[in-house]
Residue, then its C-alpha position, 0 to 999 in steps of 0.5 A: x491370747x488371741x493372735x490374728x496375725x502371721x509373718x507371711x508376706x502378702x505379696x507371697x500369699x494373700x492370706x499373709x499379714x506380714x507381721x514379723x513378731x508372729x514368727x514362731x520363735x518370737x511368739x513363743x518367747x512372748x508366751x514364755x515371758x508373760x506366762x500365758x497358758x492358752x493361745x488362739x492362733x488365727x488360721x486362714x482359709x485352707x491353712x493346710x496349703x501354701x506358705x501360711x501352712x508351715x508357719x501355722x504348724x511351726x507356731x502351734x509347735x513352738x507355743x506348745x513347747x512353752x507349755x501353753x494350750x494352743x487352738x486354731x482361731x477363725x470365723x466368717x459371717x457366711x459360715x452362718x448360712x453355710x456351716x459346711x464351710x466352717x467344717x471345711x475350714x476346721x478340717x484344714x486348720x487342724x490337719x496334722x497339728x497338735x491343737x487342743x481346741x478350735x476357737x470359733x469367733x463368729x459374730x451374728x450380732x454384728x450383722x443386720x439380721x440380728x436386729x431384724x431376725x434375732x431368733x433366726x440369727x441365734x438358731x443359725x449360730x447354734x447350728x454352726x457350733x453343732x456342725x463344727x463340734x460334730x466333726x472335730x478330731x478326737x481330743x480336740x475341743x470346741x471353744x467359743x467367744x461369748x460376749x457377756x451380754x448374751x447372758x441377758x438375751x433370753x433363749x429357751x429356758x435360759x439365755x443365748x449364752x447358756x445355749x452356746x455354752x452347752x455346745x462348747x468345751x471351753x469359753x472366752x467371756x468377752x468383757x471388753x471394758x477398760x476397768x475391773x470394778x464398778x457397775x460398768x466394769x469387767x467384773x460386774x458386766x461379766x458376772x452373769x456370763x461367768x455364772x453361766x460358765x460355772x453352771x455349765x462346768x466349763x473352763x473359761x477366761x474373761x477377755x479384754x481388748x487392747x486395740x484402738x478406740x476406733x476399732x473397739x467402738x469407743x475408748x471405754x471398750x479398750x485398754x488401747x488408749x490407757x497403756x500397759x500399766x492400766x492393762x496390767x493393773x485392771x486385769x490383775x484386779x479382775x483375776x484376783x477377784x475371780x481366783x477360786x471361781x470353778x473353771x477360771x483360767x485367767x484373763x485373755x488379751x485381744x490381741x497379740x499385735x496390739x498388746x505388743x504395741x501397748x508394751x512398746x514392742x511394735 
């Protein structure tokens, strides 16, 4: 599960999002109740300083106490041109925290340069992954969010997905659609990226979206307008089909606040 919010009041710290259910105890209870095994916690810039720092440390510890793997999550477009900024962010986010991984969510495909200089965009993204990986603390892995369609983008002797996975220790295959089956369902769309993860020998999850259709770019890309029962039903179908696939660790949900909203928890 991706967690993008924290309970810190923005009036106290501009990095705060003021989402009370992100308090460590409540977050840990959600992890326990839903049997979650991996959680990515958003780490703001300089997350070893100020009011957000004790929250992040306590949240990491609380989720770990439930037996889940915990990573710090982040990504900012300027990092593509200045990878040292990503390294600086990572050092602060991992400082004195018992995390298993750093989850990078940097999306060059959302920027204008993807349409005008795709090769340069991919090169900068891969260089960013290399830079962060080279500076990771001992025992901390690199996780990467990889949209399913990057397995269809040629790169070198393989695909962009192959190149990204060669630099990762774990991967979230992003397949943001609202149904499991059919030619345009989670299973079909993610199949090539899943195969790439298997070839790379990586642990992987397949990610789904629960934000609003407006945020997701259309109703077909999210469960946000379908309800909690549809989310549970379709992700169960996808998980059942993928069970036994080498490296498969489950379905990942984007994201905590909106998933709670679907469940009527606020």
